[in-house]
Structures are given as structure tokens and as C-alpha cells.
N, C-alpha and C positions, 0 to 999 in steps of 0.2 A: 471399627475399620472395616470396610469391604475389601477382601484380600483373596486374589486369585493364585492358586497353585498349579503350575503346569508339570504334569508327570505325577502318577500314583505309584511311583516306587517307593522305597522305605524312607527316603530323605522327604519325599512329599507328604506321605502320610504322617510321618513323625511332626514335620511342622505343622502341618494342618490339625493334628490332634492337640498341640499344645496351644495353638491360636484359638482353636475353637473352644477350649477348655477356659480360656481367658474371656470368653464371650464376644470374640470376633466374628464377623460374618465370613466364613471360608467357603469358597468353591473351587473344586479340582476338577481340572480336565485331564484325561487320559486317552490316548487314540487307541489303547488295547481293549478288549472287552473286560479285562481282569486287572486287578491291582498286584503290584509285586515289583514291578521293574525288571530286573536282572535276575531276580529270585522268582519270577511267574512261574507257575505251575501249569499241568495239564493232567488230565484223568481219563483212562479208559472205562468203559462200561462196568468192567468186572473188578474194578479195583476200590477199596474201601477208601484210601487215601490219594490224595494229589502227589504229582511228583515234579520236583523244579526241572525246567528244561535245561538248566545249568547247574551242576552240582553245588549245593549249599549245605553249610552245617555251621553252629556256633563253637567257639571256645567257651570252656568253663569259666574263663574271666572276662567274658564279653557282658560286662555288667549293665551297660546302657541298654542294650536290647533285653537282656534277662529282667532287668528291673521293670521295663515298660510290660514285658508278659506278664509279670506278677501284678503290676497295677491293674491291668484290664482282666485279670483271673484266667489267663490263659496257661494251659499245662504244656509243661516243657520235660521232655525226656533227657536225661544225663546218662551217658554209657562211656564206656572205655574201649573203642574199637581198636583193631589191631593195624598198625602203619607200617609199611616195608619198602624196601628198595629194590629194583630189578637191576642187578649187577651182573654181567658176564653170563646172561641168560639164567640167572638163577635168583630166587626171592629170598631175602634176607630181611628178618624183620629189625627195625630200627627205630625205635619210639621210646627209647629209655637210656639213661647213662649206662646201664648193665651191657646193653645190645651193643652201643659204641666201643665199650671197652673189651668185647670179646668178637668183635667183627673180624673174620678171618682174612679178609683181602689186605688187610693193613699190618704191619708190624706192631708189636707191644708199644714202642715207642711212639709210632704214628698215631695210634689209636690215643694214646696218652695225651699227644699234642693235640688232636683235633678235639678231644673233649675238654680239653684246658680253654682252647680258644671259644667254643662254643658257650661253655660256663661264663667266660670273661664277658662275651656279649649279652647272654641272657640277664645279667646282673649288673650289667652297666647301664646306669640311668642317663648317661650323657651323649644323647644322640647327636646333638649339634656339632660336636667335634668329628663325627663320622661322615657327615654327608659331603664334605670335601674330598672324600677318598673314594677310588673306584673298587667295589668288591671284587672285580677280575684281578686286580693288582694286589690288593691286601690278603685275600684268601690263600694263594700258593705260598705267598711268602711267610704267613702265619701259620698254616698248616700243613706246609710242605706240598711239594706238587703231586706227588701219589694220591695223597687223600684229596686234594682239589680236583684232581683229573678222574678219580674215581667216582666221587660223589657230585660235587658241587658244579664243576664246569658243564658236564653234560646237561644238569637240569636247569642251569642258567641259560644255556645254549637253547634247550626245547622250549623253555618259556619265553624267551625276548628275542631269539634269532640273531639277526643282525645289530642288534640293540645291546648286546651282551657287555660290550666295552664301555657302555655309557652309564651303567647302573651304579648309584651310589651304594656304598656300604650301609648308609643309615636304613635303606630299603631293606637289605639283609637282616640288619640287626632288629628291624621290626618283627621279621618273619619269626626269628629265632626267640624274640623277647615275649611275644604274645603266645606261641604254641603251647597248648596244654594236652595232655596225654588224654583226659577227659573231653567229651564233646558233647554238645547239646543240640536238639532237634526239636521243633515245636510239634506238637500232637496234631496230626492229620496232614501236615505238610507246610510249608511257607505260605501257600495260597490260601490255605484255611486261616492261618494267623493273620495274614493281610486282610482277608475278609472280615475277621473279627475286629480290625482297628478300624476298618471301613465304617461298621456298626457303631463303633463307640463315638468316631466322629460325627455320624449322621444323629447320635442321641444328643450330641452338643449343638446340633444346627447345622453342621457341615452339608454341602451339597456336592454330589459326584456327578459328572458326565463322562461316562465310558463311551468309547468308540468314538470320540470327539477329539479331532486332532487341531490344534491350534497353528494356523498356517502364518499369521501375522501378528505382531504385537498388538496391531491397531483394533484387532478384535475385543481387545481386553480394555477398552479405553474408561469404561465405566467403574473400574475397580481404583481404590485407594493406593494399592500396593500390590506388586506382582512378584512371586517367586518363580524362578524358572529352574527346574532341578534336571532338565535335559544335559547330554552331553555337549560340551561347547561348540561343537561344529553345528548343533541343530539349532543352538541359540544364534548364531551368526546367520543360519538360514532364515529365522523368523523376525530377526531384527536387521534387517540391511541399512537401518539408519545409524547404526552403531558407528563411532568415530574409526578412521582407517588405522590409527597408531593402536587401538584396543583390539581391534581384529586381528592385527599382524601378531600381538601378544598372545591372544588365545591360539592363533594357528601355529604358535612356536611349541605348543604343548603337544606331545606325541602319545600315541596309544596303540593298542593291539586288538582287535577283535576276538570273539570267542567262538569256537565251532566245537560242538558236543554231538557224538554220535551214541545214541542210547539203544543198547542191545537187551532185549528181553528173552531171558532163557529158561529152559526147564531145568537146567542143573546148575551148580555154580560155576562162575568162570575161575575165581581165585579160590582154590580149592583149599588152601590152608588156613582160611579164614579172614585175609587180609580184606580189610575196607579201604585203605588208600595206597596205591602202588606207585611210586615215583620212578619214571623210567629213567636211569642213568646210562644212557647211550646216545651219544651225540648222532649216530645214523639212524636213529629210530625216527619213525614217521608219527609217534604216538608221544605225546607228553606225560600223560597219567592216566591210569586205569583205576576207577573209582567203583568198588562194589557196592552199592546202596544197601543191598540186602545183608551185607555182612555189618552193617550199622544198625539199619531198623529193621524189624522182623519182616520177612517175606508174607507173611499172613496178610497183611495190609495191602498186597498188591497181588492178590489171587495165587499166592505161594510162586510168583515168578521171581527169577533171580535177575535183578537190574544192575546192568553194568554201564557206566559212563566211560566214552573213550574220549578224552579231552584234548584239546590244543589250543593256544593263543596264536594268532595269525594275523597279518595285514589284511584289511577289509577287501584287497584286490587280489589276495592268494588263490591260486587255481583252485585249491579245495572250497573255497567259499562258494564256488559256483556248481559244485557237484551235488548230485542226490545222494540219498543214504545208502542206496545200492552200489554206486560208484565209489564212494568213499570207503565203504567196507571192503571192497576189492583192494584199494589202496592199503588198508591197514591190515588185511588178512593175513600175509605172510609174518608180519610181526608179532599179530595176536596168537597165531598158530605156536611162536616160540613159548609162549606162556600156556598155553591151553589149546593143545593140538587138535583136540576133539570137540570144541566148543560149538561148532557150526552145526553139529548133529542135534543140538537141543535148542537151535534159535527158533523163537516164536515169531519175533517181529523186529524192526529197527525203528528210531525215528531220528531225524536229524534237526538241529536247531543251532541258528546261527545269529549272531549280533555284530555290528560293525565297530562297536567299542565296548571293551570291558576291563582291560587292564591298561593303566596308565604307565608311560615309561617315566621312572624317576631317576633324572640324571643328576649330576653333581650339583650341590647348593640349591635344590628345589625349592626350599623355602623363601627364595629370592625372588621366584617367578610364579608363585601360587597366585592366581587371580583373586582380587577381594572379592567378598560379597557384594558391595555396593558396586553397581556397573554405571557407566557413563549417563544412562538413561534414568531421569528422575523417577525413584519410587520402584525401580525393578532390581531386584536382587538375582544373583546366580549362586546356586548351592548344588553342586554334583561332585563326583567321586575325584575329580582332579584338584579338588581342595581338601581332600581327606591326606593328612601328613603329619608325623612320620609314619602313621601307620598304614598298613595295605588296605586297599578297599574291601569292604565286606558291609553286611547289613548292619552289623552292629555300629559302624561309623558311620553309614547313612543315617541311622536314627539319631546318631550324636549331632551329625550335621544339620538334620531338621529342628533338633533343639536349639542349636547355635543360632540359626537363622531367625527362629521364633522369638529367641531373647532380644534379639537386635531390632527387630521390628517392633 
């Protein structure tokens, strides 16, 4: 069959790889100059490796993408970086049961209670019973108000904003269930891994058209099957002939965009060696600080200390219209609470934005997930809004690509 894939993110790459291996004639269209989608990377002249525009890693149990990397012979590094929280303007390591049980901001009974709830979620396989429960209602009742208000409420608030009271406990369960202390990262960065996958697809006869945007589905009328891996609102834009009731179902699915300010520094920002710092403060303008050089060796980046300042925000949020310098001025007072002298070692900053990156997972999401088959004959939809109960990520993008390839 002649199959078109719109989008060379990891869902499109995965689908194309598996279909091309089966002997199908696969053509991939990507509006960007490079593959990778939300994990797309960039590179300065003096870096050996590329860097993702939006922070990415794999968990040690992301078996789908790790298996794919092994299949194509791609090297992956596995390390145990340090994960911490910022509470009351102080950093606390919180990436093990021992850290939870010794956390000084909670009483001994509160620590035991929170650890018990987290363990119960992690080892509970029955997520279906949780999707009708709000995380914002369950967590304070189960863990106690102090633990919830110290840790989880500010993190949920900083991630989801006004949607905090809509989030299903199934989403929170998935975050706890999947988390591993060891993390994985592809050698050279996600862009290098994506390019290696492109080469494998081309070896199986696949064709790529980068810097090529599909504006209308009519452009692809000569294909037997079409896989759309774009966000749902883009699909609606290029397929105006979709039935109105289907359009309304897709429009009811909500999501947030991502904005990442990347700082390149001469010295560490998180001087205690923390890789991932979750900000537990509802007044913070920053959701998370991720120091990539505390995970992957800075030697690959000309010995620069690279730091992501991350946020999930609506596409029309004022920050989305700011430049890197303007946003740094907004963030600066809070960043100085973490590292008062960071600005003196600043080399440069980069700002990257996407209008959609984080689906909102409301109650009973399984009942509203759009099917792969669309009302348009031989046209299929496969995007991160169909990843459930797990949270979005490249592992599940690859899994989604496998699923749609099997269906076709």
C-alpha cells in the first residue's frame, strides 16, 4: 500500500518504521527541517551533541522505545540523577522512600501516611477504578492536608493552572506508577536518535519530505492510507470536510502549550547536583527547573551548564508572546531565590514554545478518547491525546505508532 504519514514526530517515525519494514510504500511529510516533533533538538556550533528544545528523558521501564533503540542498534545511557523539590525556598532531595520518610517539613505520621498512599498507587494495577475520582479531592483526604498543600497542590497548580480541579486521579496514578529512579537518554540527544530512525526507514524504502507542510488532505489524494499525527486542532484545520459532530468531539479535548527558557551558564545553577527540581510554591512563576548538565555530562555541550526553566501554559498566555529576555526578567526574582548569583555566569538564553504539549485528563477520559479511525475513509488519527492512561512522552508516541501500524 501507498501510505502517507503527516508529521515526523516519534509517533509518525514509529508508524513509518513498522510499515516500511512490512514492505509498504511509506512517505512522511514534516513541516520542520528535522524530525522529532516535541522532542526536536537544536545544536550550537561548539556543542558535540544536540539538545532538546523541550526537556526529555526516558524512564528505565520505557520498554517500547528502549526496545526500538536496541533493534536499530542505537546506544542509550542509563543513569540515576538526583530529583528534588523546592519547598519554603529550600531544596530537598525527594527521589526515594527514605527521602520521603525523613522529610523534615512533615511529621513522622504524615510521612508514613504519604509514603503509604504513594506505595498503594504505585503497586495498584487497576487504574480504571481511579479515573472517576478527582486527584484534587482524593489526595488531601488520603495523605492529609499538610502533605497535599506542601507537595502536590502547588505542583498540580503550577502544571495545570485553572484545570487543577478537573484532573483525574488516573493521571496522577500513571505519574507515580511509571516513575523510576534511573533515567535513560539516547547518545547524542533525541535529534540524533530521530535521525538514526529516519535512516532506517529510508533503508526500508521510506521517503521523507522535510520543510513540507500539508495544508489540505486533498494534497494526498494519491495515497491508499493516511496517518495524521498532528495535534487534533491541526487535523481540523487541514480537514475542514470532517463532520461537524466529530469536530465538536475533538474540540472538547483540552490541552496546554509548553514554554521552555533554556539558560546556558558557565557554572552550575543547581549547585547540589539536582537534575530535576519541582517547584512546590503556588506563587511561583516557574513550574520546574531542569539542569540537563546534572544528567548528561557537560563535556558534550562545550562544558556549559544547561538549564531548562519550564512551564505549561495556555496558548494565549502573555508569556507565549514574550522574547527570551522579557521572560527572563519575569523569572529572574524567583530564580535568584534558588541561585542568587546565576546571572553572572549567563552565556546565552534560548526560548522555545509550542501551542500544544500537555493534554488535560479529566474524569473518565477513556470514554472521550477519539478512535484511530476517523470519519474520512482511509484516514487515521494518532496523536498524544490518544495516549492513556499513561502520560504523554516519546515512549508512548512510539507505542502509538506501533498500534496504528498494526491496525493498517
